[in-house]
C-alpha positions, 0 to 999 in steps of 0.5 A: 155222430151217434147212431139213431135208435129205433123207437121202442115199440109197445108190446102189441100182443098182450097175453091174457091169462085164461081164467082157471076153472074153479075146482071145489076142494076134494074132501080129505079122509080126515075131513070125511071121518070128522064129518061122519063122526059128527053125523053119527055121534049119537049112534056111536054107543049102539055099535057091536064090537064087530062093527067097531073093529070094522071101523078100526077102533079096538073093542 
């Protein structure tokens, strides 16, 4: 005589994943430098050597 199996209950609690808050991508240093270079490329020739050194470019 076989044992009667319990009826398989469907899951009553369905876990709904919380919608993640969308955070905009942080601007990286490389993207920022490219952005500034594109923004100020027309002014790049009137920098003094001290300003170039401050930017990080050897004069």
